[in-house]
All heavy atoms as a GROMACS GRO file, in nm:
protein
  436
    1MET      N    1  -2.011  -2.287  -2.803
    1MET     CA    2  -2.143  -2.313  -2.747
    1MET      C    3  -2.144  -2.251  -2.592
    1MET      O    4  -2.047  -2.252  -2.537
    1MET     CB    5  -2.158  -2.468  -2.745
    1MET     CG    6  -2.278  -2.519  -2.710
    1MET     SD    7  -2.403  -2.461  -2.819
    1MET     CE    8  -2.500  -2.562  -2.894
    2ASN      N    9  -2.249  -2.208  -2.577
    2ASN     CA   10  -2.266  -2.133  -2.444
    2ASN      C   11  -2.324  -2.246  -2.344
    2ASN      O   12  -2.359  -2.347  -2.380
    2ASN     CB   13  -2.361  -2.018  -2.453
    2ASN     CG   14  -2.494  -2.052  -2.506
    2ASN    OD1   15  -2.558  -2.144  -2.456
    2ASN    ND2   16  -2.548  -1.975  -2.598
    3GLY      N   17  -2.324  -2.211  -2.224
    3GLY     CA   18  -2.359  -2.291  -2.101
    3GLY      C   19  -2.503  -2.328  -2.097
    3GLY      O   20  -2.535  -2.427  -2.052
    4ASN      N   21  -2.591  -2.261  -2.169
    4ASN     CA   22  -2.718  -2.272  -2.171
    4ASN      C   23  -2.766  -2.313  -2.310
    4ASN      O   24  -2.801  -2.231  -2.395
    4ASN     CB   25  -2.797  -2.155  -2.118
    4ASN     CG   26  -2.954  -2.180  -2.106
    4ASN    OD1   27  -2.999  -2.279  -2.125
    4ASN    ND2   28  -3.029  -2.080  -2.057
    5ASN      N   29  -2.768  -2.445  -2.343
    5ASN     CA   30  -2.796  -2.489  -2.488
    5ASN      C   31  -2.925  -2.431  -2.528
    5ASN      O   32  -3.033  -2.434  -2.465
    5ASN     CB   33  -2.796  -2.636  -2.488
    5ASN     CG   34  -2.663  -2.703  -2.461
    5ASN    OD1   35  -2.564  -2.635  -2.482
    5ASN    ND2   36  -2.652  -2.829  -2.409
    6GLY      N   37  -2.924  -2.381  -2.652
    6GLY     CA   38  -3.053  -2.318  -2.714
    6GLY      C   39  -3.066  -2.172  -2.684
    6GLY      O   40  -3.155  -2.112  -2.725
    7ASP      N   41  -2.966  -2.113  -2.598
    7ASP     CA   42  -2.991  -1.970  -2.559
    7ASP      C   43  -2.953  -1.888  -2.682
    7ASP      O   44  -2.845  -1.904  -2.746
    7ASP     CB   45  -2.896  -1.948  -2.438
    7ASP     CG   46  -2.915  -1.806  -2.384
    7ASP    OD1   47  -3.009  -1.740  -2.439
    7ASP    OD2   48  -2.864  -1.778  -2.274
    8THR      N   49  -3.034  -1.794  -2.716
    8THR     CA   50  -3.017  -1.723  -2.835
    8THR      C   51  -2.993  -1.579  -2.803
    8THR      O   52  -3.002  -1.487  -2.894
    8THR     CB   53  -3.152  -1.729  -2.935
    8THR    OG1   54  -3.252  -1.690  -2.868
    8THR    CG2   55  -3.162  -1.856  -2.984
    9ARG      N   56  -2.966  -1.548  -2.682
    9ARG     CA   57  -2.930  -1.409  -2.642
    9ARG      C   58  -2.799  -1.362  -2.704
    9ARG      O   59  -2.715  -1.443  -2.729
    9ARG     CB   60  -2.921  -1.389  -2.488
    9ARG     CG   61  -3.043  -1.416  -2.410
    9ARG     CD   62  -3.024  -1.400  -2.267
    9ARG     NE   63  -2.942  -1.507  -2.218
    9ARG     CZ   64  -2.889  -1.514  -2.091
    9ARG    NH1   65  -2.904  -1.409  -2.013
    9ARG    NH2   66  -2.811  -1.610  -2.052
   10SER      N   67  -2.797  -1.236  -2.729
   10SER     CA   68  -2.668  -1.184  -2.781
   10SER      C   69  -2.551  -1.187  -2.677
   10SER      O   70  -2.583  -1.203  -2.548
   10SER     CB   71  -2.686  -1.037  -2.824
   10SER     OG   72  -2.702  -0.950  -2.708
   11ASN      N   73  -2.427  -1.177  -2.725
   11ASN     CA   74  -2.310  -1.183  -2.619
   11ASN      C   75  -2.334  -1.060  -2.530
   11ASN      O   76  -2.292  -1.077  -2.415
   11ASN     CB   77  -2.186  -1.180  -2.702
   11ASN     CG   78  -2.139  -1.308  -2.761
   11ASN    OD1   79  -2.198  -1.402  -2.723
   11ASN    ND2   80  -2.064  -1.301  -2.868
   12TYR      N   81  -2.375  -0.956  -2.580
   12TYR     CA   82  -2.389  -0.832  -2.494
   12TYR      C   83  -2.492  -0.859  -2.386
   12TYR      O   84  -2.466  -0.825  -2.266
   12TYR     CB   85  -2.432  -0.711  -2.579
   12TYR     CG   86  -2.473  -0.587  -2.495
   12TYR    CD1   87  -2.358  -0.503  -2.449
   12TYR    CD2   88  -2.608  -0.556  -2.472
   12TYR    CE1   89  -2.383  -0.396  -2.376
   12TYR    CE2   90  -2.624  -0.439  -2.392
   12TYR     CZ   91  -2.513  -0.354  -2.340
   12TYR     OH   92  -2.550  -0.252  -2.272
   13ALA      N   93  -2.601  -0.924  -2.414
   13ALA     CA   94  -2.697  -0.964  -2.313
   13ALA      C   95  -2.647  -1.059  -2.222
   13ALA      O   96  -2.671  -1.039  -2.096
   13ALA     CB   97  -2.832  -1.011  -2.373
   14LYS      N   98  -2.568  -1.145  -2.258
   14LYS     CA   99  -2.504  -1.254  -2.168
   14LYS      C  100  -2.409  -1.182  -2.067
   14LYS      O  101  -2.404  -1.214  -1.954
   14LYS     CB  102  -2.432  -1.352  -2.250
   14LYS     CG  103  -2.534  -1.442  -2.319
   14LYS     CD  104  -2.451  -1.544  -2.408
   14LYS     CE  105  -2.551  -1.614  -2.506
   14LYS     NZ  106  -2.479  -1.701  -2.593
   15ARG      N  107  -2.322  -1.100  -2.138
   15ARG     CA  108  -2.234  -1.024  -2.047
   15ARG      C  109  -2.308  -0.932  -1.941
   15ARG      O  110  -2.260  -0.917  -1.834
   15ARG     CB  111  -2.139  -0.931  -2.131
   15ARG     CG  112  -2.026  -1.006  -2.193
   15ARG     CD  113  -1.934  -0.915  -2.271
   15ARG     NE  114  -1.820  -0.988  -2.329
   15ARG     CZ  115  -1.704  -0.974  -2.276
   15ARG    NH1  116  -1.689  -0.922  -2.159
   15ARG    NH2  117  -1.613  -1.058  -2.326
   16ARG      N  118  -2.406  -0.861  -1.977
   16ARG     CA  119  -2.486  -0.782  -1.887
   16ARG      C  120  -2.547  -0.860  -1.773
   16ARG      O  121  -2.532  -0.829  -1.653
   16ARG     CB  122  -2.592  -0.707  -1.961
   16ARG     CG  123  -2.551  -0.611  -2.065
   16ARG     CD  124  -2.498  -0.475  -1.996
   16ARG     NE  125  -2.629  -0.430  -1.922
   16ARG     CZ  126  -2.639  -0.307  -1.892
   16ARG    NH1  127  -2.545  -0.215  -1.911
   16ARG    NH2  128  -2.747  -0.275  -1.814
   17ALA      N  129  -2.604  -0.980  -1.807
   17ALA     CA  130  -2.652  -1.070  -1.703
   17ALA      C  131  -2.548  -1.113  -1.604
   17ALA      O  132  -2.568  -1.109  -1.483
   17ALA     CB  133  -2.728  -1.190  -1.775
   18MET      N  134  -2.427  -1.150  -1.662
   18MET     CA  135  -2.323  -1.206  -1.577
   18MET      C  136  -2.264  -1.087  -1.499
   18MET      O  137  -2.239  -1.121  -1.369
   18MET     CB  138  -2.228  -1.258  -1.684
   18MET     CG  139  -2.102  -1.330  -1.607
   18MET     SD  140  -1.966  -1.243  -1.579
   18MET     CE  141  -1.950  -1.148  -1.726
   19GLU      N  142  -2.242  -0.975  -1.548
   19GLU     CA  143  -2.194  -0.860  -1.475
   19GLU      C  144  -2.286  -0.816  -1.357
   19GLU      O  145  -2.235  -0.778  -1.250
   19GLU     CB  146  -2.159  -0.744  -1.573
   19GLU     CG  147  -2.039  -0.763  -1.654
   19GLU     CD  148  -2.021  -0.664  -1.759
   19GLU    OE1  149  -2.105  -0.569  -1.776
   19GLU    OE2  150  -1.916  -0.671  -1.821
   20SER      N  151  -2.413  -0.834  -1.385
   20SER     CA  152  -2.509  -0.797  -1.278
   20SER      C  153  -2.482  -0.889  -1.156
   20SER      O  154  -2.511  -0.860  -1.038
   20SER     CB  155  -2.654  -0.789  -1.327
   20SER     OG  156  -2.699  -0.918  -1.350
   21VAL      N  157  -2.467  -1.024  -1.182
   21VAL     CA  158  -2.446  -1.118  -1.078
   21VAL      C  159  -2.315  -1.089  -0.997
   21VAL      O  160  -2.320  -1.098  -0.885
   21VAL     CB  161  -2.442  -1.267  -1.137
   21VAL    CG1  162  -2.403  -1.374  -1.047
   21VAL    CG2  163  -2.574  -1.302  -1.187
   22ILE      N  164  -2.216  -1.058  -1.083
   22ILE     CA  165  -2.079  -1.042  -1.018
   22ILE      C  166  -2.076  -0.917  -0.935
   22ILE      O  167  -2.024  -0.910  -0.830
   22ILE     CB  168  -1.965  -1.038  -1.123
   22ILE    CG1  169  -1.945  -1.178  -1.186
   22ILE    CG2  170  -1.842  -0.991  -1.067
   22ILE    CD1  171  -1.850  -1.186  -1.300
   23ASP      N  172  -2.145  -0.815  -0.993
   23ASP     CA  173  -2.151  -0.680  -0.922
   23ASP      C  174  -2.251  -0.680  -0.802
   23ASP      O  175  -2.246  -0.585  -0.724
   23ASP     CB  176  -2.203  -0.576  -1.016
   23ASP     CG  177  -2.096  -0.538  -1.116
   23ASP    OD1  178  -1.971  -0.581  -1.096
   23ASP    OD2  179  -2.117  -0.491  -1.228
   24SER      N  180  -2.336  -0.779  -0.790
   24SER     CA  181  -2.417  -0.776  -0.670
   24SER      C  182  -2.350  -0.811  -0.532
   24SER      O  183  -2.232  -0.849  -0.547
   24SER     CB  184  -2.530  -0.893  -0.684
   24SER     OG  185  -2.460  -1.017  -0.692
   25PRO      N  186  -2.404  -0.780  -0.421
   25PRO     CA  187  -2.322  -0.801  -0.305
   25PRO      C  188  -2.291  -0.949  -0.284
   25PRO      O  189  -2.367  -1.032  -0.305
   25PRO     CB  190  -2.425  -0.764  -0.190
   25PRO     CG  191  -2.514  -0.666  -0.262
   25PRO     CD  192  -2.524  -0.716  -0.396
   26GLY      N  193  -2.160  -0.967  -0.262
   26GLY     CA  194  -2.110  -1.101  -0.253
   26GLY      C  195  -2.089  -1.181  -0.381
   26GLY      O  196  -2.036  -1.293  -0.378
   27GLY      N  197  -2.105  -1.103  -0.491
   27GLY     CA  198  -2.083  -1.169  -0.620
   27GLY      C  199  -1.937  -1.199  -0.653
   27GLY      O  200  -1.913  -1.299  -0.727
   28GLU      N  201  -1.846  -1.121  -0.600
   28GLU     CA  202  -1.708  -1.156  -0.629
   28GLU      C  203  -1.666  -1.287  -0.551
   28GLU      O  204  -1.562  -1.349  -0.591
   28GLU     CB  205  -1.615  -1.031  -0.580
   28GLU     CG  206  -1.617  -0.919  -0.682
   28GLU     CD  207  -1.565  -0.946  -0.819
   28GLU    OE1  208  -1.470  -1.037  -0.834
   28GLU    OE2  209  -1.609  -0.896  -0.906
   29LYS      N  210  -1.730  -1.327  -0.455
   29LYS     CA  211  -1.691  -1.446  -0.379
   29LYS      C  212  -1.750  -1.564  -0.441
   29LYS      O  213  -1.706  -1.678  -0.419
   29LYS     CB  214  -1.755  -1.445  -0.232
   29LYS     CG  215  -1.699  -1.321  -0.162
   29LYS     CD  216  -1.750  -1.326  -0.022
   29LYS     CE  217  -1.692  -1.208   0.060
   29LYS     NZ  218  -1.753  -1.189   0.201
   30LEU      N  219  -1.840  -1.558  -0.546
   30LEU     CA  220  -1.894  -1.672  -0.610
   30LEU      C  221  -1.794  -1.743  -0.704
   30LEU      O  222  -1.712  -1.675  -0.759
   30LEU     CB  223  -2.010  -1.636  -0.705
   30LEU     CG  224  -2.134  -1.591  -0.630
   30LEU    CD1  225  -2.248  -1.529  -0.725
   30LEU    CD2  226  -2.201  -1.691  -0.543
   31SER      N  227  -1.800  -1.871  -0.724
   31SER     CA  228  -1.712  -1.930  -0.811
   31SER      C  229  -1.760  -1.914  -0.949
   31SER      O  230  -1.866  -1.865  -0.971
   31SER     CB  231  -1.708  -2.089  -0.787
   31SER     OG  232  -1.840  -2.136  -0.825
   32ASN      N  233  -1.681  -1.926  -1.037
   32ASN     CA  234  -1.710  -1.906  -1.183
   32ASN      C  235  -1.839  -1.987  -1.217
   32ASN      O  236  -1.932  -1.936  -1.290
   32ASN     CB  237  -1.584  -1.945  -1.282
   32ASN     CG  238  -1.480  -1.827  -1.283
   32ASN    OD1  239  -1.500  -1.736  -1.213
   32ASN    ND2  240  -1.368  -1.853  -1.332
   33ARG      N  241  -1.832  -2.107  -1.187
   33ARG     CA  242  -1.948  -2.202  -1.224
   33ARG      C  243  -2.080  -2.160  -1.156
   33ARG      O  244  -2.174  -2.163  -1.217
   33ARG     CB  245  -1.904  -2.348  -1.189
   33ARG     CG  246  -1.801  -2.406  -1.287
   33ARG     CD  247  -1.773  -2.551  -1.253
   33ARG     NE  248  -1.659  -2.590  -1.329
   33ARG     CZ  249  -1.683  -2.652  -1.463
   33ARG    NH1  250  -1.801  -2.673  -1.502
   33ARG    NH2  251  -1.572  -2.691  -1.524
   34ARG      N  252  -2.067  -2.109  -1.032
   34ARG     CA  253  -2.190  -2.069  -0.959
   34ARG      C  254  -2.240  -1.939  -1.017
   34ARG      O  255  -2.360  -1.922  -1.041
   34ARG     CB  256  -2.165  -2.053  -0.802
   34ARG     CG  257  -2.279  -2.018  -0.727
   34ARG     CD  258  -2.383  -2.119  -0.725
   34ARG     NE  259  -2.492  -2.078  -0.638
   34ARG     CZ  260  -2.621  -2.112  -0.677
   34ARG    NH1  261  -2.646  -2.182  -0.792
   34ARG    NH2  262  -2.725  -2.067  -0.600
   35ALA      N  263  -2.159  -1.843  -1.056
   35ALA     CA  264  -2.198  -1.726  -1.114
   35ALA      C  265  -2.243  -1.743  -1.242
   35ALA      O  266  -2.359  -1.680  -1.273
   35ALA     CB  267  -2.078  -1.629  -1.105
   36ALA      N  268  -2.192  -1.842  -1.322
   36ALA     CA  269  -2.243  -1.863  -1.459
   36ALA      C  270  -2.381  -1.937  -1.444
   36ALA      O  271  -2.479  -1.906  -1.523
   36ALA     CB  272  -2.154  -1.979  -1.522
   37ALA      N  273  -2.406  -2.017  -1.348
   37ALA     CA  274  -2.539  -2.068  -1.334
   37ALA      C  275  -2.646  -1.977  -1.291
   37ALA      O  276  -2.750  -1.980  -1.349
   37ALA     CB  277  -2.535  -2.182  -1.229
   38LEU      N  278  -2.606  -1.884  -1.209
   38LEU     CA  279  -2.713  -1.786  -1.173
   38LEU      C  280  -2.738  -1.685  -1.281
   38LEU      O  281  -2.849  -1.644  -1.302
   38LEU     CB  282  -2.654  -1.705  -1.062
   38LEU     CG  283  -2.646  -1.774  -0.928
   38LEU    CD1  284  -2.575  -1.693  -0.818
   38LEU    CD2  285  -2.788  -1.803  -0.871
   39ALA      N  286  -2.638  -1.659  -1.367
   39ALA     CA  287  -2.664  -1.575  -1.486
   39ALA      C  288  -2.714  -1.636  -1.610
   39ALA      O  289  -2.757  -1.574  -1.700
   39ALA     CB  290  -2.526  -1.498  -1.520
   40GLY      N  291  -2.703  -1.776  -1.616
   40GLY     CA  292  -2.745  -1.848  -1.725
   40GLY      C  293  -2.650  -1.842  -1.841
   40GLY      O  294  -2.694  -1.827  -1.958
   41VAL      N  295  -2.518  -1.822  -1.809
   41VAL     CA  296  -2.411  -1.817  -1.921
   41VAL      C  297  -2.314  -1.930  -1.894
   41VAL      O  298  -2.311  -1.991  -1.796
   41VAL     CB  299  -2.349  -1.687  -1.919
   41VAL    CG1  300  -2.447  -1.573  -1.951
   41VAL    CG2  301  -2.278  -1.654  -1.788
   42SER      N  302  -2.216  -1.940  -1.984
   42SER     CA  303  -2.108  -2.041  -1.964
   42SER      C  304  -2.005  -1.996  -1.858
   42SER      O  305  -1.990  -1.867  -1.847
   42SER     CB  306  -2.034  -2.070  -2.102
   42SER     OG  307  -1.948  -1.956  -2.139
   43HIS      N  308  -1.940  -2.082  -1.784
   43HIS     CA  309  -1.849  -2.040  -1.685
   43HIS      C  310  -1.716  -1.990  -1.755
   43HIS      O  311  -1.653  -1.913  -1.697
   43HIS     CB  312  -1.809  -2.169  -1.591
   43HIS     CG  313  -1.729  -2.276  -1.662
   43HIS    ND1  314  -1.796  -2.366  -1.730
   43HIS    CD2  315  -1.602  -2.300  -1.663
   43HIS    CE1  316  -1.697  -2.462  -1.775
   43HIS    NE2  317  -1.586  -2.410  -1.737
   44HIS      N  318  -1.700  -2.022  -1.874
   44HIS     CA  319  -1.580  -1.982  -1.950
   44HIS      C  320  -1.600  -1.814  -1.979
   44HIS      O  321  -1.509  -1.744  -1.970
   44HIS     CB  322  -1.572  -2.044  -2.090
   44HIS     CG  323  -1.455  -2.001  -2.161
   44HIS    ND1  324  -1.326  -2.027  -2.129
   44HIS    CD2  325  -1.436  -1.926  -2.268
   44HIS    CE1  326  -1.240  -1.982  -2.209
   44HIS    NE2  327  -1.317  -1.922  -2.305
   45LEU      N  328  -1.726  -1.773  -2.012
   45LEU     CA  329  -1.759  -1.632  -2.018
   45LEU      C  330  -1.724  -1.566  -1.887
   45LEU      O  331  -1.668  -1.447  -1.887
   45LEU     CB  332  -1.890  -1.615  -2.072
   45LEU     CG  333  -1.933  -1.461  -2.082
   45LEU    CD1  334  -1.845  -1.391  -2.198
   45LEU    CD2  335  -2.077  -1.447  -2.122
   46VAL      N  336  -1.765  -1.622  -1.777
   46VAL     CA  337  -1.741  -1.558  -1.644
   46VAL      C  338  -1.581  -1.553  -1.621
   46VAL      O  339  -1.535  -1.445  -1.583
   46VAL     CB  340  -1.802  -1.632  -1.529
   46VAL    CG1  341  -1.764  -1.572  -1.400
   46VAL    CG2  342  -1.960  -1.642  -1.550
   47HIS      N  343  -1.516  -1.650  -1.654
   47HIS     CA  344  -1.373  -1.651  -1.641
   47HIS      C  345  -1.309  -1.534  -1.725
   47HIS      O  346  -1.230  -1.454  -1.681
   47HIS     CB  347  -1.316  -1.785  -1.674
   47HIS     CG  348  -1.173  -1.785  -1.690
   47HIS    ND1  349  -1.081  -1.780  -1.580
   47HIS    CD2  350  -1.083  -1.785  -1.790
   47HIS    CE1  351  -0.957  -1.784  -1.618
   47HIS    NE2  352  -0.955  -1.790  -1.752
   48LEU      N  353  -1.348  -1.522  -1.855
   48LEU     CA  354  -1.284  -1.426  -1.939
   48LEU      C  355  -1.326  -1.278  -1.892
   48LEU      O  356  -1.240  -1.190  -1.895
   48LEU     CB  357  -1.355  -1.442  -2.084
   48LEU     CG  358  -1.305  -1.562  -2.159
   48LEU    CD1  359  -1.378  -1.563  -2.295
   48LEU    CD2  360  -1.157  -1.563  -2.180
   49VAL      N  361  -1.431  -1.258  -1.848
   49VAL     CA  362  -1.478  -1.122  -1.795
   49VAL      C  363  -1.393  -1.088  -1.669
   49VAL      O  364  -1.344  -0.978  -1.652
   49VAL     CB  365  -1.622  -1.109  -1.787
   49VAL    CG1  366  -1.658  -0.984  -1.715
   49VAL    CG2  367  -1.689  -1.105  -1.912
   50ARG      N  368  -1.385  -1.195  -1.578
   50ARG     CA  369  -1.315  -1.162  -1.458
   50ARG      C  370  -1.163  -1.136  -1.493
   50ARG      O  371  -1.100  -1.053  -1.438
   50ARG     CB  372  -1.328  -1.274  -1.362
   50ARG     CG  373  -1.455  -1.273  -1.298
   50ARG     CD  374  -1.466  -1.389  -1.183
   50ARG     NE  375  -1.582  -1.369  -1.109
   50ARG     CZ  376  -1.633  -1.449  -1.015
   50ARG    NH1  377  -1.565  -1.582  -0.996
   50ARG    NH2  378  -1.734  -1.430  -0.945
   51LYS      N  379  -1.096  -1.203  -1.582
   51LYS     CA  380  -0.976  -1.196  -1.629
   51LYS      C  381  -0.958  -1.046  -1.697
   51LYS      O  382  -0.860  -0.976  -1.670
   51LYS     CB  383  -0.938  -1.292  -1.733
   51LYS     CG  384  -0.793  -1.296  -1.776
   51LYS     CD  385  -0.768  -1.424  -1.865
   51LYS     CE  386  -0.629  -1.426  -1.931
   51LYS     NZ  387  -0.614  -1.548  -2.011
   52GLU      N  388  -1.061  -0.996  -1.780
   52GLU     CA  389  -1.052  -0.869  -1.840
   52GLU      C  390  -1.041  -0.761  -1.728
   52GLU      O  391  -0.972  -0.664  -1.735
   52GLU     CB  392  -1.170  -0.843  -1.930
   52GLU     CG  393  -1.162  -0.915  -2.056
   52GLU     CD  394  -1.286  -0.914  -2.152
   52GLU    OE1  395  -1.382  -0.840  -2.099
   52GLU    OE2  396  -1.300  -0.967  -2.251
   53ARG      N  397  -1.132  -0.784  -1.629
   53ARG     CA  398  -1.144  -0.690  -1.520
   53ARG      C  399  -1.008  -0.677  -1.437
   53ARG      O  400  -0.971  -0.574  -1.396
   53ARG     CB  401  -1.251  -0.722  -1.420
   53ARG     CG  402  -1.390  -0.689  -1.475
   53ARG     CD  403  -1.496  -0.733  -1.373
   53ARG     NE  404  -1.624  -0.680  -1.423
   53ARG     CZ  405  -1.730  -0.674  -1.335
   53ARG    NH1  406  -1.716  -0.698  -1.211
   53ARG    NH2  407  -1.842  -0.622  -1.379
   54ALA      N  408  -0.936  -0.799  -1.415
   54ALA     CA  409  -0.820  -0.794  -1.346
   54ALA      C  410  -0.720  -0.715  -1.427
   54ALA      O  411  -0.626  -0.659  -1.364
   54ALA     CB  412  -0.775  -0.937  -1.318
   55MET      N  413  -0.719  -0.719  -1.556
   55MET     CA  414  -0.620  -0.668  -1.632
   55MET      C  415  -0.626  -0.503  -1.645
   55MET      O  416  -0.525  -0.441  -1.668
   55MET     CB  417  -0.617  -0.715  -1.778
   55MET     CG  418  -0.603  -0.867  -1.796
   55MET     SD  419  -0.427  -0.903  -1.751
   55MET     CE  420  -0.355  -0.856  -1.908
   56LYS      N  421  -0.740  -0.453  -1.609
   56LYS     CA  422  -0.772  -0.317  -1.633
   56LYS      C  423  -0.703  -0.244  -1.494
   56LYS      O  424  -0.721  -0.298  -1.390
   56LYS     CB  425  -0.918  -0.270  -1.629
   56LYS     CG  426  -0.984  -0.307  -1.754
   56LYS     CD  427  -1.130  -0.264  -1.757
   56LYS     CE  428  -1.192  -0.298  -1.906
   56LYS     NZ  429  -1.321  -0.248  -1.919
   57PRO      N  430  -0.640  -0.146  -1.527
   57PRO     CA  431  -0.584  -0.059  -1.408
   57PRO      C  432  -0.677   0.005  -1.315
   57PRO      O  433  -0.790   0.028  -1.338
   57PRO     CB  434  -0.492   0.047  -1.477
   57PRO     CG  435  -0.540   0.060  -1.617
   57PRO     CD  436  -0.618  -0.061  -1.635
   0.00000   0.00000   0.00000
């Protein structure tokens, strides 16, 4: 279940919304829950994407 109950956006659309929040100025300083609230996605998705980014060389 995603953080916004009833949200029917695709995973791709959710990731794009979340990445735009993180890539904005000061976005890396936001907590997972705050970034998730701004993007309208689950904080778990934010955690997973940040983890993926950290693993890339």
